[in-house]
C-alpha positions in Angstrom: 68.5 -82.6 -64.5 65.8 -80.3 -63.4 66.7 -78.6 -60.2 64.4 -79.2 -57.2 62.1 -76.3 -56.5 61.8 -75.6 -52.8 59.0 -73.6 -51.4 55.8 -72.6 -53.2 55.5 -70.9 -56.5 55.4 -67.1 -56.5 52.0 -65.7 -55.8 50.7 -69.0 -54.5 49.8 -69.5 -50.8 49.2 -73.0 -49.6 45.8 -73.6 -47.9 45.9 -73.2 -44.1 44.0 -75.9 -42.3 42.8 -74.8 -38.9 42.2 -77.4 -36.3 38.6 -77.5 -35.2 38.1 -77.2 -31.4 36.0 -80.2 -30.3 34.6 -78.2 -27.4 33.2 -75.6 -29.7 31.7 -78.1 -32.1 30.1 -79.9 -29.1 28.7 -76.6 -27.8 27.3 -75.8 -31.3 25.6 -79.1 -31.4 24.2 -78.7 -27.9 22.8 -75.3 -28.8 21.4 -76.4 -32.1 17.6 -76.6 -32.4 18.0 -79.8 -34.3 18.8 -81.7 -31.1 15.4 -81.5 -29.5 13.8 -81.8 -33.0 15.5 -85.2 -33.3 15.4 -86.5 -29.7 11.9 -85.4 -28.6 10.2 -87.5 -31.4 12.3 -90.5 -30.4 11.3 -90.0 -26.7 7.6 -89.8 -27.7 7.9 -92.9 -30.0 9.6 -94.9 -27.2 6.8 -93.8 -24.7 4.0 -94.7 -27.1 5.6 -98.1 -27.8 6.0 -98.8 -24.1 2.4 -97.8 -23.4 1.0 -100.0 -26.2 3.1 -102.8 -24.9 1.2 -102.6 -21.6 -2.1 -103.2 -23.5 -4.1 -100.4 -21.9 -7.5 -101.9 -22.6 -6.6 -105.0 -20.5 -5.7 -102.7 -17.5 -9.2 -101.2 -17.4 -11.0 -102.1 -14.2 -7.8 -102.9 -12.4 -8.9 -100.4 -9.8 -12.4 -99.1 -9.2 -11.6 -95.5 -10.0 -11.3 -95.8 -13.8 -14.6 -97.7 -13.9 -16.3 -95.0 -11.8 -14.9 -92.3 -14.1 -16.1 -94.0 -17.2 -19.5 -95.0 -15.9 -20.1 -91.4 -14.7 -19.0 -90.2 -18.2 -21.6 -92.4 -19.7 -24.3 -90.9 -17.4 -23.2 -87.4 -18.4 -23.3 -88.3 -22.1 -26.9 -89.6 -21.6 -28.0 -86.5 -19.9 -28.5 -88.1 -16.5 -26.2 -85.8 -14.6 -23.0 -86.4 -12.7 -23.9 -89.5 -10.8 -22.4 -92.9 -10.0 -24.6 -95.3 -11.9 -22.6 -98.4 -11.0 -23.5 -97.9 -7.3 -26.9 -98.8 -5.7 -29.3 -95.9 -6.1 -27.0 -94.1 -8.5 -25.9 -91.4 -6.0 -24.5 -88.0 -6.9 -20.7 -88.1 -7.7 -19.3 -86.0 -4.9 -15.9 -87.7 -4.4 -14.3 -86.8 -7.8 -14.3 -83.4 -9.6 -16.2 -83.4 -12.8 -13.6 -82.4 -15.5 -12.2 -85.8 -16.3 -15.6 -87.6 -16.5 -16.9 -84.7 -18.6 -14.0 -85.1 -21.0 -14.6 -88.9 -21.2 -18.3 -88.3 -21.9 -17.3 -87.1 -25.4 -16.0 -90.7 -25.9 -19.5 -92.1 -25.2 -21.0 -89.5 -27.6 -18.6 -90.6 -30.4 -19.0 -94.3 -29.7 -21.6 -95.5 -27.2 -20.6 -99.2 -27.5 -18.6 -100.6 -24.6 -15.8 -101.9 -24.7 -15.3 -100.9 -28.3 -15.0 -97.3 -27.2 -12.1 -97.9 -24.8 -9.4 -97.3 -27.4 -10.9 -93.9 -28.1 -10.8 -93.1 -24.3 -7.2 -94.2 -24.1 -6.3 -92.1 -27.1 -7.8 -89.1 -25.2 -5.7 -89.9 -22.2 -2.6 -90.3 -24.4 -3.1 -86.7 -25.6 -2.5 -85.5 -22.0 0.6 -87.8 -21.8 2.0 -86.3 -24.9 1.3 -82.8 -23.6 3.0 -83.7 -20.2 6.1 -84.9 -21.9 6.5 -81.8 -24.1 5.7 -79.5 -21.2 8.3 -81.2 -19.1 11.0 -80.3 -21.7 9.8 -76.6 -21.9 9.6 -76.4 -18.1 13.2 -77.6 -17.8 14.4 -75.3 -20.6 12.8 -72.0 -19.4 11.9 -71.7 -15.7 14.7 -74.1 -14.7 17.0 -72.8 -17.4 18.7 -76.2 -18.0 20.6 -76.9 -21.1 19.0 -78.6 -24.1 20.8 -81.9 -23.3 19.9 -81.8 -19.6 16.3 -80.9 -20.4 16.1 -83.8 -22.9 17.6 -86.1 -20.3 15.1 -85.1 -17.6 12.3 -85.4 -20.2 13.4 -88.9 -21.2 13.6 -90.0 -17.6 10.1 -88.8 -16.8 8.5 -90.1 -20.0 10.0 -93.5 -19.7 9.6 -93.9 -15.9 7.6 -97.0 -15.1 5.1 -95.1 -13.0 4.4 -92.6 -15.7 4.1 -95.3 -18.3 1.7 -97.2 -16.1 -0.6 -94.3 -15.5 -0.4 -93.3 -19.2 -2.1 -96.6 -19.9 -4.9 -96.1 -17.3 -8.1 -94.0 -17.4 -7.0 -92.1 -14.3 -6.5 -88.4 -13.6 -2.8 -88.6 -12.7 -1.4 -87.9 -16.2 -4.0 -85.2 -17.2 -3.4 -83.5 -13.9 0.4 -83.6 -14.5 -0.1 -81.9 -17.9 -2.4 -79.2 -16.5 0.0 -78.6 -13.6 3.0 -78.1 -15.9 1.0 -75.7 -18.1 -0.1 -73.8 -14.9 3.5 -73.6 -13.7 4.8 -72.3 -17.1 2.1 -69.6 -17.2 2.7 -68.6 -13.6 6.4 -68.3 -14.3 5.7 -66.1 -17.3 3.4 -63.9 -15.2 6.1 -63.4 -12.6 9.0 -62.9 -15.0 9.5 -59.2 -16.1 9.6 -58.7 -19.9 12.1 -55.9 -19.5 14.3 -54.5 -16.7 12.1 -51.4 -16.5 8.5 -52.5 -16.5 6.1 -50.3 -18.5 2.4 -50.5 -19.4 2.9 -53.0 -22.2 4.9 -55.4 -20.0 2.3 -55.1 -17.2 -0.4 -56.0 -19.7 1.6 -59.0 -20.8 2.1 -60.1 -17.2 -1.6 -59.7 -16.6 -2.3 -61.9 -19.7 0.0 -64.6 -18.4 -1.5 -64.4 -14.9 -5.0 -64.8 -16.4 -3.9 -67.9 -18.3 -2.3 -69.2 -15.1 -5.5 -68.7 -13.2 -7.5 -70.5 -15.9 -5.2 -73.6 -15.7 -5.1 -73.5 -11.9 -8.9 -73.8 -12.0 -8.7 -76.6 -14.5 -6.4 -78.4 -12.1 -9.0 -78.0 -9.4 -11.7 -79.4 -11.6 -9.4 -82.3 -12.4 -8.2 -83.1 -8.9 -9.0 -81.2 -5.7 -5.2 -81.0 -4.9 -5.1 -78.2 -7.5 -6.7 -75.8 -4.9 -3.2 -75.3 -3.6 -2.2 -73.8 -6.9 -4.9 -71.1 -6.7 -3.7 -70.2 -3.2 -0.1 -70.1 -4.3 -0.9 -67.9 -7.3 -2.9 -65.4 -5.2 -0.2 -65.3 -2.6 2.5 -64.6 -5.3 0.4 -61.9 -6.8 -0.2 -60.2 -3.5 3.5 -60.3 -2.5 4.6 -58.7 -5.8 
């Protein structure tokens, strides 16, 4: 009989299997760039599906504001100035800032046939919704310094909130103003954050660049809605106090 051989053969070491730490693997997954690359498109797809389910073209005219914006945009596209053609005497439009009707005027230039041009107008508005969702994630990640999972959770909550979905399906300034506001806040944060512990001439130039971009978007906020004037005041105060 062949004697039993106990132990391993000389010069042979059995493989050592190290137990993987589930906490470390979870942290690696949370810190992976694949997480937002997978989840963000799913959030955008869910938002788009929800907005299309609301049938945006059927919501047009639900309130008078969207009709006033779109009719003023038509007047701008026809070169008649910023007026309210749907009102008697076509008075000057003094209630609303001009940026949103000016953007919508490009829709009338592309397709002057109403209501066939409404889908183009809603596509323009959806661009701002898309920007607002992505900027929400970046605002959570960098100024607020939340984790990737927490940032994605906040982004999903905001993107799929019924109020945000409703106004994403309307020709109103709420969603475009949100996108411009988030862009302003990100640029303002970059202008206030030092690039290095010891600021030099290059870091000051970088901060000036971000401050200029913040000022541009603050002005765009004002031309979208007058509430944006508070951003200009806040930015000037922050620069004076530095």
